[in-house]
C-alpha positions as CSV (number, residue, x, y, z in Angstrom):
1,M,-0.3,0.2,-0.5
2,K,0.9,3.7,-1.1
3,L,0.2,5.4,2.3
4,G,0.1,9.1,2.6
5,I,-1.2,12.2,4.9
6,F,-2.6,15.7,4.4
7,S,-0.1,18.0,4.4
8,K,-2.4,19.9,6.3
9,T,-2.1,18.0,8.9
10,F,1.5,19.2,9.8
11,A,0.4,22.7,9.3
12,D,1.8,24.2,13.1
13,L,5.3,23.4,11.6
14,D,8.0,24.7,9.1
15,F,7.9,22.6,6.0
16,E,11.0,21.1,6.3
17,T,10.3,19.4,10.1
18,A,6.8,18.8,8.9
19,I,8.3,16.8,5.8
20,Q,10.7,15.1,8.4
21,K,8.4,14.0,10.4
22,I,6.3,13.0,7.7
23,N,9.1,10.6,6.4
24,D,9.9,9.3,10.1
25,Y,6.0,7.8,10.0
26,N,7.3,5.9,7.2
27,L,4.8,7.6,4.9
28,N,6.2,8.6,1.2
29,Y,3.3,10.5,-0.5
30,I,1.4,14.0,1.1
31,Q,-1.8,16.1,-0.5
32,F,-0.2,18.8,-0.6
33,N,-1.7,22.3,0.6
34,F,0.1,26.0,0.3
35,A,0.0,26.4,4.4
36,N,1.9,24.5,5.0
37,I,5.0,27.1,3.8
38,G,2.8,29.6,5.0
39,L,0.5,30.6,2.4
40,K,-3.1,31.1,1.7
41,S,-4.3,27.9,0.7
42,M,-5.5,29.7,-2.5
43,P,-2.7,32.0,-3.2
44,E,-2.3,34.7,-5.4
45,I,1.1,33.7,-6.4
46,V,3.5,31.3,-6.0
47,T,7.1,32.4,-6.4
48,E,9.6,30.2,-8.4
49,D,12.0,30.6,-4.7
50,E,9.3,28.8,-3.3
51,I,8.7,26.7,-5.8
52,R,12.1,25.4,-5.4
53,N,12.1,25.4,-1.7
54,I,9.3,23.1,-1.7
55,A,10.7,20.6,-4.2
56,S,14.4,20.3,-2.6
57,I,12.9,19.6,0.6
58,T,10.4,17.1,-0.4
59,K,13.3,15.3,-2.9
60,K,15.7,16.0,1.0
61,Y,13.3,12.9,2.8
62,S,12.3,11.0,-0.1
63,V,8.5,12.4,0.2
64,K,6.7,12.5,-3.1
65,I,3.7,15.0,-3.8
66,S,0.5,13.1,-5.5
67,A,-1.6,15.6,-5.3
68,I,-2.1,19.8,-4.8
69,S,-5.6,21.3,-3.4
70,G,-7.0,23.6,-5.6
71,T,-10.2,23.3,-3.5
72,F,-12.9,26.4,-3.9
73,N,-16.8,26.8,-3.4
74,A,-17.8,26.0,-8.0
75,L,-21.3,27.5,-6.7
76,E,-19.3,30.8,-5.1
77,Q,-22.7,32.8,-6.1
78,D,-20.3,36.2,-5.5
79,K,-19.1,36.9,-9.1
80,E,-15.6,38.8,-8.3
81,K,-15.5,36.5,-5.5
82,L,-15.0,33.4,-8.5
83,E,-13.0,35.2,-10.6
84,R,-10.6,35.8,-7.7
85,N,-10.9,32.1,-7.1
86,L,-9.8,31.0,-10.6
87,H,-6.8,33.6,-10.8
88,C,-5.5,31.9,-7.5
89,F,-6.5,28.1,-9.2
90,R,-4.5,28.9,-11.8
91,A,-1.6,29.8,-9.6
92,I,-1.9,26.1,-8.2
93,V,-2.0,24.8,-11.1
94,E,0.7,25.9,-12.6
95,S,2.5,25.6,-9.7
96,A,2.1,21.5,-10.4
97,R,3.5,21.8,-13.4
98,N,6.4,23.4,-12.1
99,L,6.7,20.6,-9.8
100,N,5.5,18.0,-11.8
101,V,2.7,16.8,-9.8
102,P,0.0,15.6,-11.8
103,I,-3.1,16.3,-10.2
104,V,-5.0,18.9,-8.1
105,S,-7.7,18.2,-6.3
106,I,-11.1,20.1,-6.6
107,S,-15.0,20.3,-4.7
108,T,-17.6,19.9,-7.3
109,G,-19.0,22.8,-4.9
110,S,-22.5,24.3,-2.3
111,F,-24.8,26.4,-2.5
112,N,-23.6,27.0,0.8
113,Q,-21.8,30.1,0.9
114,E,-20.8,30.5,4.3
115,N,-19.0,26.9,3.9
116,F,-19.2,24.3,0.2
117,W,-18.5,21.6,2.6
118,A,-21.4,22.2,4.3
119,S,-24.9,20.7,2.6
120,H,-28.1,22.9,1.0
121,P,-31.1,21.9,-0.3
122,E,-30.6,23.4,-4.0
123,N,-27.3,21.1,-4.2
124,H,-29.2,17.7,-5.7
125,T,-31.0,20.0,-8.4
126,E,-30.6,21.2,-12.5
127,K,-29.5,24.6,-11.4
128,A,-26.4,23.6,-9.4
129,W,-25.3,21.0,-11.8
130,H,-25.6,24.3,-14.3
131,Y,-23.3,26.5,-11.9
132,L,-20.9,23.9,-11.2
133,I,-20.5,22.9,-15.2
134,N,-20.1,26.2,-15.5
135,S,-17.2,26.4,-13.1
136,L,-15.8,23.8,-14.7
137,H,-15.2,24.7,-18.3
138,S,-13.6,26.9,-17.0
139,M,-11.2,24.9,-14.7
140,L,-10.4,22.4,-17.4
141,K,-9.1,24.9,-19.5
142,I,-6.8,26.1,-17.2
143,A,-6.1,21.9,-16.5
144,E,-5.7,21.0,-19.7
145,D,-3.8,24.1,-20.9
146,N,-1.1,22.8,-17.7
147,H,-1.4,18.7,-18.2
148,I,-2.7,18.8,-15.1
149,I,-5.5,16.1,-13.8
150,L,-8.2,17.5,-11.7
151,A,-9.7,14.7,-9.3
152,F,-13.2,15.4,-7.5
153,E,-14.5,13.7,-4.5
154,P,-17.8,12.5,-4.4
155,E,-19.1,14.1,-1.6
156,Q,-22.3,14.0,0.6
157,A,-22.5,17.5,1.1
158,N,-21.7,18.8,-2.5
159,V,-22.8,18.7,-5.9
160,V,-21.3,15.3,-7.0
161,S,-21.9,13.2,-3.5
162,T,-22.5,9.6,-5.6
163,S,-20.7,7.6,-8.0
164,K,-23.8,8.3,-10.2
165,D,-23.2,11.9,-10.1
166,A,-19.6,11.2,-10.8
167,V,-19.9,9.1,-13.7
168,R,-22.3,11.5,-15.4
169,L,-20.0,14.2,-15.1
170,I,-16.8,12.3,-16.2
171,E,-19.0,11.6,-19.2
172,Y,-20.0,15.1,-19.8
173,F,-16.7,16.4,-20.4
174,Q,-15.1,13.4,-21.9
175,S,-11.3,15.1,-20.7
176,K,-9.0,13.0,-19.5
177,N,-8.1,15.6,-17.2
178,L,-11.6,15.5,-15.1
179,R,-10.8,12.0,-12.6
180,V,-11.8,11.1,-9.4
181,L,-10.5,11.4,-6.1
182,F,-12.2,8.4,-4.0
183,D,-13.1,8.6,-0.2
184,A,-15.3,5.9,1.0
185,A,-16.4,7.8,3.8
186,N,-17.8,10.1,1.8
187,I,-20.2,7.9,0.2
188,I,-22.0,6.8,3.3
189,N,-25.2,8.2,4.7
190,V,-27.1,7.1,6.9
191,N,-29.7,5.8,4.3
192,N,-26.6,3.3,3.3
193,A,-24.9,3.2,6.7
194,D,-26.7,-0.9,7.3
195,K,-24.9,-1.8,4.2
196,M,-21.2,0.2,3.8
197,L,-19.4,-2.6,3.1
198,E,-22.1,-3.2,0.0
199,T,-22.1,0.7,-1.1
200,I,-18.1,0.8,-0.9
201,Y,-17.6,-1.9,-3.5
202,T,-20.4,-0.8,-5.8
203,S,-18.5,2.4,-5.7
204,V,-15.2,1.3,-6.6
205,D,-16.8,-0.8,-9.4
206,Q,-18.5,1.8,-11.0
207,L,-15.3,4.4,-10.5
208,K,-12.8,2.2,-10.5
209,D,-11.4,3.2,-14.7
210,Y,-11.5,6.7,-13.4
211,I,-10.3,7.0,-9.8
212,V,-6.8,8.9,-9.8
213,L,-6.1,9.2,-5.9
214,A,-7.4,8.0,-2.7
215,H,-8.4,9.0,0.5
216,C,-8.9,7.1,4.0
217,K,-11.0,8.4,6.3
218,D,-12.9,7.0,9.2
219,I,-16.6,7.9,10.9
220,L,-19.3,6.4,12.9
221,A,-22.0,5.5,10.9
222,T,-25.6,4.9,12.2
223,K,-28.8,5.0,10.6
224,E,-29.4,7.8,12.6
225,Y,-26.0,10.5,12.2
226,I,-22.5,10.5,10.7
227,K,-19.4,11.5,12.4
228,F,-15.9,11.9,11.4
229,V,-13.4,10.2,13.4
230,P,-9.4,9.2,13.5
231,V,-9.0,6.3,11.4
232,G,-9.3,3.2,13.1
233,Q,-11.5,4.8,15.6
234,G,-15.0,4.5,13.7
235,N,-17.3,1.8,12.2
236,L,-15.9,2.1,8.6
237,P,-14.5,-0.9,7.1
238,L,-11.3,0.5,6.2
239,K,-9.0,-2.2,5.8
240,K,-11.5,-4.1,3.5
241,Y,-11.8,-0.6,1.5
242,I,-8.1,-0.6,0.8
243,D,-7.6,-4.0,0.0
244,Y,-11.0,-4.3,-2.8
245,L,-9.9,-1.0,-4.1
246,T,-6.3,-1.9,-4.3
247,K,-7.7,-4.1,-6.5
248,S,-8.0,-2.2,-9.3
249,Y,-6.0,1.2,-8.2
250,D,-2.1,1.0,-7.4
251,G,-1.6,4.8,-6.5
252,P,-1.3,6.7,-3.1
253,I,-4.1,6.3,-0.5
254,I,-4.1,9.4,1.9
255,M,-5.4,9.5,5.5
256,H,-7.1,12.6,6.8
257,G,-9.3,14.0,8.8
258,L,-6.8,12.8,12.0
259,E,-4.5,14.7,14.0
260,K,-0.7,14.4,14.9
261,K,-1.6,12.2,18.1
262,D,-3.6,10.3,16.3
263,I,-1.4,9.2,13.4
264,P,0.8,6.1,15.4
265,H,-3.1,4.3,16.3
266,A,-4.1,4.4,12.7
267,L,-0.7,3.0,11.2
268,K,-1.1,0.4,13.9
269,Y,-4.8,-0.1,12.9
270,L,-3.6,-0.2,9.3
271,N,-1.0,-2.8,10.4
272,I,1.6,0.0,8.7
């Protein structure tokens, strides 16, 4: 298993110390966030010196950047803010190209304007789909010009929340630069909490030709609620998920949704 972790888990440390700590855990892959070098997660500009520093430190500790986080609200209603986000998004995509990182992760957005990871009653409407398509036309043009893959994540609170939604989006654009970031925890809801493994297996089967990155996150799921918890502390069948996923996917699996103190338990749970 090519196990990795969100670099932002170590955002309270300077970048070299963070990468050294990640290497100490024998984690050789990260999903990188620009907050780790003191910038905003969506920076307006990334300098050549900053690119060189990132490349030098990750090479020094044999940590590979598998993807860079480029998430913003694709359903942003403020046109000026959306344009600023697209400007910052371009800076991230160009940085990924300069760092030889193949993937930038994105969100399919929410009509919730305070928190685009939070749900909204209109997220699963044709209106939401229309806004997402419009934003993605601009985002994909930037990605294609820079030979970068955009990986979106089916997420309960966003427009794309199921594997069927994901296939619909990919088939709409017919672009090799639009692919899936898969996280089993994010396809579970109160309606399928009693059949998690079946839901995970079915989703992997439907998306296996499109998955370019995977997450490892845990939840406590019941028919009444879903609660996110650190890896190995929930009831998501993570090891069975990973075993099934890796039959068709051989890329990095990135842990997140945990703090530094939770890492030893997570690694023990995953038998790393």
